[in-house]
C-alpha positions in Angstrom: 168.9 -73.3 -190.3 170.4 -76.6 -189.1 173.1 -78.5 -190.9 175.0 -81.8 -190.1 178.6 -81.4 -190.6 181.9 -83.3 -189.9 185.2 -81.6 -189.1 187.9 -84.3 -189.8 191.1 -82.4 -189.0 192.4 -79.4 -187.0 192.7 -77.5 -190.3 189.0 -78.3 -191.1 188.0 -76.8 -187.7 190.4 -73.7 -188.2 188.8 -73.1 -191.6 185.3 -73.7 -190.3 185.7 -71.2 -187.5 187.2 -68.6 -189.8 184.3 -69.0 -192.1 181.8 -68.6 -189.3 183.6 -65.5 -188.0 182.8 -63.9 -191.4 179.1 -63.8 -190.3 179.6 -61.3 -187.5 175.9 -60.4 -187.1 174.8 -64.0 -186.8 175.1 -66.6 -184.1 176.4 -70.0 -185.1 175.9 -72.9 -182.6 177.9 -76.0 -182.9 176.1 -78.9 -181.1 177.8 -82.0 -180.0 175.7 -84.3 -177.9 174.4 -82.3 -175.1 177.0 -79.5 -175.5 176.4 -76.2 -177.4 179.5 -74.5 -178.5 180.0 -71.3 -180.2 180.8 -72.0 -183.8 183.2 -69.2 -183.9 185.5 -70.7 -181.1 188.2 -72.8 -182.4 189.2 -73.9 -178.9 185.6 -74.8 -178.1 185.2 -77.0 -181.1 188.5 -78.6 -180.6 187.6 -79.4 -177.1 184.8 -81.6 -178.2 186.9 -83.8 -180.5 186.9 -84.2 -184.2 185.7 -86.6 -186.8 182.1 -87.1 -185.7 179.0 -85.8 -187.2 177.7 -82.7 -185.3 174.9 -80.2 -186.0 175.4 -76.6 -186.9 172.5 -74.1 -186.0 172.9 -70.9 -187.9 170.6 -68.2 -186.5 169.4 -65.9 -189.4 166.1 -64.8 -190.8 167.6 -63.6 -194.2 167.2 -66.3 -196.8 170.0 -64.9 -199.0 172.5 -65.0 -196.0 171.4 -68.6 -195.1 171.9 -69.7 -198.6 175.4 -68.2 -198.7 176.2 -69.9 -195.4 175.1 -73.2 -196.6 177.4 -72.8 -199.6 180.2 -71.9 -197.4 179.7 -75.2 -195.3 179.6 -77.3 -198.4 183.1 -78.7 -197.7 182.0 -80.1 -194.4 178.4 -81.2 -194.9 178.0 -84.8 -193.6 176.5 -87.2 -196.1 173.6 -89.1 -194.7 174.3 -92.9 -194.7 
């Protein structure tokens, strides 16, 4: 499942990585341009800069877990303009 998100502050990034770390059995990729960062790595995410629309690729085959992840990401989902 792919989502477009925007992390505006360091606090957003910290909360985002904490939430991603709750999904221990799943990989979360944070894609910025040509870079792929582990979504569970706060330092990795901060190294790419903040306040830009990025893509999150959540690797999971369980629909229920995917729906829960989407709910957890609701705060950061970027609006299409």
